[in-house]
C-alpha positions in Angstrom: 89.9 53.6 85.1 89.3 57.5 85.8 91.3 58.3 88.3 94.4 56.3 86.1 93.3 58.7 83.3 93.4 61.7 85.6 96.8 60.8 86.6 98.0 60.8 83.0 96.8 63.6 82.3 98.5 65.4 85.2 101.8 63.7 84.7 101.5 64.9 80.9 100.6 68.5 81.9 103.7 68.3 84.6 106.0 67.0 82.0 104.8 69.4 79.5 105.5 72.5 82.1 108.7 71.7 82.9 109.5 71.8 78.5 107.8 74.6 78.8 109.6 76.3 81.5 112.7 75.2 79.8 112.3 76.0 76.5 109.5 78.7 76.4 106.6 78.6 74.3 108.5 79.1 70.9 111.3 77.0 71.8 109.5 74.1 72.6 108.2 72.0 69.0 106.0 69.4 68.4 108.7 67.1 68.7 110.0 68.4 71.7 107.0 67.7 73.1 106.4 64.4 71.7 109.5 62.9 72.9 109.0 63.9 76.4 105.2 63.4 76.8 105.3 60.1 75.0 102.1 61.2 73.2 102.2 61.5 68.9 100.9 65.1 67.8 97.1 63.6 66.8 96.8 62.9 70.4 98.1 65.7 71.9 95.7 67.6 69.8 92.7 65.3 70.6 93.2 65.8 74.6 94.5 69.2 74.6 92.9 71.0 71.4 96.5 72.5 70.2 99.8 72.9 71.3 98.4 76.3 72.9 95.7 74.6 74.7 98.5 72.3 76.4 100.9 75.1 77.3 97.8 77.1 78.8 96.9 74.5 80.8 101.0 74.0 81.3 100.4 77.5 82.5 97.6 77.0 84.7 99.2 73.5 86.4 102.8 76.2 87.2 100.5 78.7 89.1 98.1 76.2 91.1 101.5 74.3 92.6 103.5 78.2 93.5 100.4 78.6 94.8 100.2 75.4 96.8 103.2 75.0 97.6 102.9 79.0 99.1 100.4 77.7 101.5 102.1 74.6 102.6 105.3 77.0 103.5 102.6 79.2 105.9 101.7 75.5 107.2 104.7 74.5 108.1 106.5 77.8 109.4 103.1 78.6 111.9 103.8 82.1 110.2 102.2 84.1 107.2 105.3 86.4 106.9 107.7 83.3 107.2 106.4 81.2 105.0 106.1 83.9 102.2 109.6 84.6 102.8 110.3 80.8 102.6 108.4 80.6 99.6 110.4 83.4 98.0 113.9 82.3 99.0 112.7 78.7 97.3 111.2 80.7 94.3 114.5 83.2 93.8 117.9 81.3 95.4 116.7 77.5 94.9 114.8 77.3 91.6 118.2 78.8 89.9 119.6 75.1 90.2 116.5 72.8 90.9 114.0 74.3 88.2 114.0 73.9 84.4 114.6 78.2 84.2 115.7 80.5 86.8 112.8 82.6 85.4 109.4 82.3 86.5 107.3 80.9 83.8 104.5 83.8 84.0 107.4 86.7 83.0 108.9 84.5 80.7 105.5 83.9 78.6 105.0 87.7 78.9 108.1 88.8 78.1 107.8 86.4 74.8 104.6 86.0 73.5 103.6 88.8 71.2 99.8 90.1 70.2 99.6 87.2 67.5 99.1 84.7 71.0 96.2 87.4 72.5 94.3 84.4 74.1 97.5 83.1 76.0 99.0 86.6 76.8 95.7 87.1 78.6 95.5 84.2 80.1 99.3 84.7 81.8 98.2 88.3 82.8 94.9 86.4 84.8 97.5 83.6 86.4 99.7 86.6 87.6 97.1 88.5 89.4 96.2 85.5 91.1 99.5 84.9 92.2 99.0 88.8 93.3 96.2 87.9 95.1 97.7 84.9 97.4 100.3 87.1 97.9 97.5 89.7 99.1 96.2 86.9 100.9 99.1 85.9 102.7 100.3 89.8 103.4 96.8 90.2 105.1 97.0 87.1 107.0 100.6 88.4 108.4 98.9 92.1 109.3 96.2 89.6 111.6 99.3 87.9 113.2 100.7 91.3 113.9 103.6 90.3 111.6 103.1 93.3 109.7 101.4 96.8 110.5 97.7 96.7 109.9 98.2 100.3 108.5 100.2 99.0 105.0 98.6 99.0 101.9 98.7 94.9 101.3 97.8 95.2 97.5 100.6 97.8 96.8 103.1 95.3 99.3 102.1 92.2 97.2 102.8 93.9 93.8 106.2 95.2 94.9 107.1 92.0 96.0 105.7 90.0 92.8 108.5 92.8 90.8 111.3 92.0 92.9 110.9 88.4 92.5 110.7 88.8 89.1 114.0 91.0 89.1 115.7 89.2 91.7 115.1 85.6 89.7 116.7 87.1 86.6 119.8 88.7 88.6 120.6 85.7 90.1 120.9 83.8 86.5 123.6 86.2 86.0 125.1 86.8 89.8 125.2 83.1 91.0 126.5 84.3 94.8 123.4 83.0 96.7 124.4 85.0 99.8 124.4 88.2 97.6 120.6 87.1 96.3 119.6 86.1 100.1 121.0 89.0 101.3 118.5 91.1 98.8 116.0 89.1 99.7 116.3 90.1 103.3 116.0 93.7 101.9 112.8 92.9 100.1 111.0 92.2 104.0 112.6 94.9 106.0 110.6 97.3 103.5 107.3 95.4 104.9 108.8 96.1 108.6 109.6 99.7 108.1 107.6 102.7 108.0 
């Protein structure tokens, strides 16, 4: 019974994540949530405390899914750098057609929320730092594997990569030529190899 309940909760969070990702926090009404997750407002409040509580769990779910995807790609390619490159390709190029929004949900949230939502903003910033940490770990693994110069600062590279991903995702929303975007992603990774 507990496993069924846990699966149902994960399904609700997954559907909510996609809805919030598509519409944003303010664009998602309680009626939208009610229709997508098939729960009455009272049940949403009982399970998650508030619309904000559900959104917070959606942000956490989104971040965890991304980090899990990165780790799977590192394993399947057998290379930290190739796995990271595959992750960026999927995040920047594939997301334009296969995701609820081409934008990163975390970046979208940072740009949408105001100081009135200080707790959600703080959580979003914390989650962005988790993604940065996953990039640092991957880039450090790439150094150990001899794929990146050991003298390079992996924290700076991770931050650079995060900024590039956010910018490329926005740019891919206005330029739909996949080859142009792929060339830009390749240019980002050339930076890792240059002195």
